[in-house]
C-alpha positions as CSV (number, residue, x, y, z in Angstrom):
1,M,-37.4,-31.6,-8.7
2,S,-39.6,-28.5,-8.7
3,K,-42.7,-28.1,-6.5
4,P,-45.5,-25.7,-7.2
5,S,-45.5,-22.6,-5.1
6,P,-48.5,-22.2,-2.8
7,A,-48.8,-18.5,-3.8
8,A,-51.7,-18.1,-6.3
9,A,-50.8,-14.6,-7.6
10,I,-47.4,-15.2,-9.0
11,S,-47.3,-13.5,-12.5
12,P,-46.3,-15.7,-15.5
13,A,-43.4,-13.4,-16.1
14,V,-42.0,-13.8,-12.5
15,R,-42.5,-17.6,-12.8
16,A,-40.7,-17.7,-16.1
17,L,-37.9,-15.5,-14.7
18,V,-37.1,-17.4,-11.5
19,T,-38.1,-21.0,-12.0
20,G,-34.9,-23.1,-11.4
21,L,-32.9,-19.9,-11.4
22,V,-30.7,-20.3,-8.2
23,D,-27.9,-22.8,-8.1
24,Y,-27.1,-23.2,-4.4
25,A,-23.4,-22.5,-3.7
26,G,-23.5,-22.4,0.1
27,L,-19.9,-23.8,0.2
28,F,-18.5,-20.6,-1.3
29,P,-17.9,-17.1,0.1
30,P,-19.3,-15.1,1.6
31,A,-21.4,-17.8,3.3
32,Q,-18.6,-20.4,3.0
33,L,-20.6,-23.1,5.0
34,G,-19.3,-26.5,5.8
35,M,-20.4,-29.4,3.6
36,A,-22.8,-30.8,6.2
37,E,-24.6,-27.5,6.7
38,A,-24.8,-26.7,3.0
39,M,-26.2,-30.1,2.2
40,R,-28.8,-29.9,5.0
41,N,-29.8,-26.5,3.7
42,Y,-30.3,-27.8,0.2
43,A,-32.3,-30.7,1.4
44,E,-34.5,-28.3,3.4
45,Y,-35.0,-26.0,0.4
46,L,-35.9,-28.9,-1.9
47,D,-38.6,-29.8,0.6
48,G,-39.8,-26.2,1.0
49,P,-42.5,-24.1,-0.7
50,H,-40.0,-22.4,-3.0
51,A,-38.2,-25.4,-4.4
52,W,-39.5,-24.5,-7.8
53,M,-36.9,-21.6,-7.8
54,L,-34.0,-23.9,-6.8
55,G,-31.5,-25.2,-9.3
56,R,-28.4,-27.4,-8.8
57,F,-26.2,-27.9,-5.8
58,V,-22.7,-26.5,-6.5
59,A,-19.7,-28.5,-5.3
60,P,-16.0,-28.7,-6.3
61,V,-14.9,-32.0,-7.6
62,S,-12.2,-31.9,-4.9
63,R,-14.9,-32.1,-2.2
64,L,-17.1,-34.9,-3.6
65,S,-15.7,-37.4,-1.0
66,E,-17.1,-35.1,1.7
67,F,-20.4,-35.2,-0.1
68,D,-20.3,-39.0,-0.2
69,G,-19.7,-39.2,3.5
70,L,-22.9,-37.3,4.3
71,S,-25.2,-38.2,1.4
72,G,-26.6,-41.5,2.8
73,K,-28.6,-39.6,5.4
74,L,-29.8,-36.7,3.2
75,L,-30.3,-37.8,-0.4
76,P,-33.4,-39.5,-1.9
77,A,-33.2,-43.2,-2.5
78,G,-35.1,-46.0,-4.0
79,E,-36.9,-46.6,-7.3
80,G,-38.5,-43.5,-8.7
81,S,-36.7,-41.1,-6.5
82,K,-35.7,-37.7,-8.0
83,P,-32.0,-37.2,-7.8
84,W,-30.2,-34.2,-6.5
85,L,-28.7,-32.4,-9.5
86,I,-25.1,-31.3,-9.1
87,T,-22.9,-28.9,-11.0
88,A,-19.3,-29.7,-10.3
89,L,-16.4,-27.2,-10.3
90,A,-13.3,-28.7,-11.9
91,G,-9.8,-27.8,-10.9
92,D,-6.6,-27.7,-12.9
93,D,-6.9,-31.2,-14.3
94,L,-10.2,-31.0,-16.2
95,G,-9.9,-34.5,-17.7
96,S,-9.2,-36.2,-14.4
97,D,-12.0,-34.3,-12.7
98,A,-14.5,-35.2,-15.4
99,Q,-13.7,-38.9,-14.7
100,H,-14.2,-38.3,-11.0
101,A,-17.6,-36.9,-11.8
102,L,-18.5,-40.0,-13.9
103,K,-17.5,-42.2,-11.0
104,F,-19.5,-40.1,-8.6
105,N,-22.6,-40.7,-10.8
106,C,-22.0,-44.4,-10.8
107,R,-21.8,-44.3,-6.9
108,H,-25.0,-42.4,-6.7
109,W,-27.2,-44.3,-9.2
110,H,-30.7,-45.7,-8.4
111,G,-30.6,-47.9,-5.4
112,S,-27.3,-46.8,-4.0
113,D,-26.9,-46.7,-0.2
114,L,-25.4,-43.2,-0.8
115,G,-28.6,-41.9,-2.2
116,H,-29.5,-40.7,-5.7
117,A,-27.6,-37.7,-7.2
118,I,-26.4,-36.8,-10.7
119,I,-23.6,-34.5,-11.8
120,D,-25.0,-33.2,-15.1
121,S,-22.8,-30.1,-15.6
122,I,-19.1,-29.3,-15.1
123,E,-17.7,-25.7,-14.7
124,A,-14.1,-25.0,-15.6
125,R,-11.8,-22.0,-15.7
126,V,-9.8,-21.7,-18.9
127,G,-6.6,-19.8,-19.4
128,A,-5.5,-17.8,-22.4
129,D,-3.5,-20.7,-23.8
130,A,-6.3,-23.3,-23.5
131,D,-7.3,-25.2,-26.6
132,P,-11.1,-25.3,-27.2
133,A,-11.2,-28.7,-28.8
134,A,-8.9,-30.2,-26.1
135,T,-11.1,-28.7,-23.4
136,R,-14.3,-30.1,-24.8
137,S,-12.7,-33.5,-25.5
138,A,-11.6,-33.8,-21.9
139,V,-15.2,-33.8,-20.7
140,P,-17.6,-36.6,-21.8
141,D,-20.6,-35.3,-23.8
142,F,-22.9,-36.4,-21.0
143,F,-22.0,-33.2,-19.1
144,A,-22.9,-29.7,-20.0
145,L,-19.6,-27.8,-19.9
146,Y,-19.5,-24.2,-18.7
147,C,-16.3,-22.2,-19.4
148,E,-15.2,-19.2,-17.4
149,S,-12.2,-17.1,-18.2
150,A,-9.3,-17.5,-15.7
151,A,-8.2,-14.0,-16.5
152,S,-9.6,-11.1,-14.6
153,G,-11.1,-8.0,-16.1
154,D,-12.9,-9.2,-19.3
155,P,-15.7,-11.7,-18.8
156,A,-16.5,-11.5,-22.5
157,A,-13.2,-13.0,-23.5
158,V,-14.5,-16.5,-22.9
159,V,-17.5,-16.2,-25.2
160,D,-15.6,-17.1,-28.4
161,F,-13.7,-19.8,-26.6
162,A,-16.9,-21.4,-25.4
163,E,-18.5,-21.3,-28.8
164,R,-15.5,-23.0,-30.4
165,A,-15.4,-25.6,-27.7
166,G,-19.1,-26.4,-28.1
167,A,-19.5,-25.4,-24.5
168,R,-21.5,-22.9,-22.5
169,A,-20.2,-19.6,-21.1
170,K,-20.0,-18.4,-17.5
171,I,-19.6,-14.9,-16.1
172,R,-18.5,-13.9,-12.6
173,M,-20.6,-11.0,-11.5
174,G,-18.9,-10.1,-8.2
175,G,-17.1,-11.4,-5.1
176,V,-16.0,-10.2,-1.7
177,T,-14.0,-7.2,-2.9
178,P,-15.2,-4.2,-4.9
179,A,-12.7,-5.0,-7.7
180,A,-14.4,-8.4,-8.3
181,F,-17.5,-6.7,-9.9
182,P,-17.2,-6.3,-13.7
183,A,-17.9,-3.0,-15.4
184,P,-21.4,-2.7,-17.0
185,E,-19.8,-2.5,-20.5
186,A,-18.1,-5.9,-19.8
187,V,-21.3,-7.5,-18.7
188,M,-23.2,-6.1,-21.7
189,A,-20.4,-7.4,-24.1
190,F,-20.8,-10.8,-22.5
191,L,-24.6,-10.9,-22.8
192,T,-24.5,-9.5,-26.3
193,G,-21.8,-12.0,-27.4
194,C,-23.8,-14.9,-26.0
195,A,-27.0,-13.7,-27.7
196,E,-25.4,-13.2,-31.1
197,R,-24.1,-16.8,-31.0
198,G,-27.1,-18.4,-29.4
199,L,-24.8,-19.5,-26.6
200,A,-26.2,-20.7,-23.3
201,F,-24.6,-19.2,-20.2
202,K,-24.8,-18.9,-16.4
203,A,-23.6,-16.3,-13.9
204,T,-22.0,-16.7,-10.5
205,A,-21.1,-14.6,-7.5
206,G,-22.4,-11.3,-6.2
207,L,-26.0,-11.9,-7.3
208,H,-27.8,-12.9,-4.1
209,H,-29.8,-9.6,-4.0
210,L,-32.9,-8.8,-6.1
211,I,-32.0,-5.3,-7.4
212,R,-28.9,-3.3,-8.0
213,S,-27.8,-1.3,-5.0
214,D,-25.1,-0.8,-2.3
215,Y,-24.7,-3.9,-0.1
216,A,-22.2,-5.3,2.4
217,L,-19.8,-7.6,0.6
218,T,-19.6,-10.2,3.4
219,Y,-21.7,-11.2,6.4
220,D,-19.0,-9.9,8.8
221,A,-19.7,-6.9,11.0
222,G,-18.0,-3.9,9.5
223,S,-17.8,-5.4,6.0
224,D,-16.9,-3.2,3.1
225,H,-19.8,-2.2,0.9
226,A,-20.0,-1.9,-2.9
227,T,-22.6,-1.5,-5.6
228,M,-23.8,-5.0,-6.5
229,Y,-25.8,-6.1,-9.5
230,G,-29.2,-7.6,-8.8
231,F,-30.3,-10.9,-10.3
232,L,-33.5,-9.2,-11.5
233,N,-31.3,-6.7,-13.4
234,V,-29.0,-9.2,-15.0
235,F,-31.6,-11.7,-16.2
236,L,-34.0,-9.1,-17.5
237,A,-31.1,-7.4,-19.3
238,A,-30.3,-10.7,-20.8
239,A,-33.9,-11.1,-21.9
240,A,-33.9,-7.6,-23.4
241,V,-30.7,-8.4,-25.4
242,L,-32.1,-11.7,-26.6
243,S,-35.4,-9.9,-27.5
244,D,-33.5,-7.4,-29.7
245,W,-34.0,-4.4,-27.5
246,P,-31.8,-1.4,-28.2
247,A,-28.5,-1.7,-26.5
248,D,-29.0,1.4,-24.4
249,A,-32.3,0.1,-23.0
250,A,-30.8,-3.3,-22.1
251,R,-27.9,-1.6,-20.4
252,D,-30.2,0.7,-18.5
253,I,-32.1,-2.3,-17.1
254,L,-28.8,-3.7,-16.0
255,L,-28.1,-0.5,-14.0
256,E,-31.7,0.2,-12.8
257,P,-31.7,0.7,-9.0
258,D,-35.4,1.4,-8.6
259,L,-37.5,-1.8,-8.0
260,K,-40.7,0.3,-8.5
261,S,-39.8,0.9,-12.1
262,F,-40.6,-2.8,-12.8
263,R,-44.2,-3.9,-13.0
264,F,-45.1,-7.5,-13.3
265,D,-48.6,-8.5,-14.5
266,E,-50.3,-11.0,-16.9
267,A,-48.8,-9.2,-19.9
268,G,-45.2,-9.6,-18.7
269,V,-42.8,-7.2,-17.0
270,S,-43.0,-3.5,-17.9
271,W,-40.2,-1.1,-17.4
272,R,-40.2,2.6,-18.4
273,G,-42.6,2.2,-21.3
274,R,-41.3,-1.1,-22.6
275,T,-42.5,-4.7,-22.0
276,L,-41.0,-8.1,-22.0
277,T,-43.6,-10.8,-22.3
278,A,-43.5,-13.9,-20.2
279,D,-42.9,-15.9,-23.4
280,E,-39.9,-13.7,-24.2
281,I,-38.5,-14.2,-20.7
282,S,-39.1,-18.0,-20.9
283,R,-37.3,-18.1,-24.3
284,A,-34.4,-16.1,-22.8
285,R,-34.1,-18.5,-19.8
286,K,-33.3,-21.3,-22.2
287,L,-30.0,-19.6,-22.8
288,A,-29.7,-17.6,-19.5
289,T,-29.8,-20.8,-17.5
290,S,-29.1,-19.9,-13.8
291,Y,-26.8,-18.2,-11.4
292,G,-24.8,-19.5,-8.5
293,S,-25.6,-18.0,-5.1
294,C,-24.1,-18.7,-1.7
295,S,-27.6,-17.9,-0.3
296,F,-31.0,-19.2,-1.4
297,R,-32.9,-17.5,1.4
298,E,-31.9,-14.0,0.4
299,P,-33.3,-14.2,-3.1
300,V,-36.4,-15.8,-1.8
301,D,-36.9,-13.3,1.1
302,E,-36.3,-10.3,-1.2
303,L,-38.8,-11.6,-3.8
304,L,-41.3,-12.1,-0.9
305,A,-40.7,-8.7,0.5
306,A,-41.3,-7.2,-3.0
307,G,-44.6,-9.0,-3.2
308,L,-43.4,-10.9,-6.4
309,I,-43.9,-14.4,-5.0
């Protein structure tokens, strides 16, 4: 699915950090596009110079019929075509939604008039009374399963559950209200818990900007503002945790608002006297898989403006 970037001067650390990083969630707030526009955007991004940064298309299982109705004109088709990769958001009936995902894959196999697409991961919210074994057994092993806590306030609460379920963890990093952004201590507890268990995870929401700062929460005129985490902060903090940096240093990366404090070169990324190598970042990305963003253009444009790609 990835295409090489035309830029010749991208450092190995940047390439390791952002390759396949952004799952496109244009259907969700604050963009909240219609299915047709979101699918057209994803097709355009896949055909563009920064496709190497693009991950999966994010769609609720409940909207797969809409996807089917538009896919014949947008999806690749024919022998040897590379499918769109989809991560599907399950609703309240996880087992039923997993079966719908399997049927979707059958409809979109090689040679289908609907075009070629594969759901290869399913994301589910789990409540406090959910059973890990039952949750995993509801989803065929073909799918990677990401579990997010349905309870607000403590994103780390799902880490033990995901490990017991043989699943992956998911953290919600923000939303369209200030209260949706988790405290730094909660984020660090989540990252540390995943690192200690060797547990793969993804993030979602509130990460369409490069660096931590004050931003508008929606695209509406007069939108409220809040301090939002940057995807650079979150994924470098994860790499620092996974590389056994002191907890205070990893937390300080998470909270770093000064883009100039990061320097990317052939050695890796340097920050206030410490360095993460490209190999360390690459190893971290095997666990820190991606993040869902309602915008793909904003991450790309901010990386371009920073001279990083």
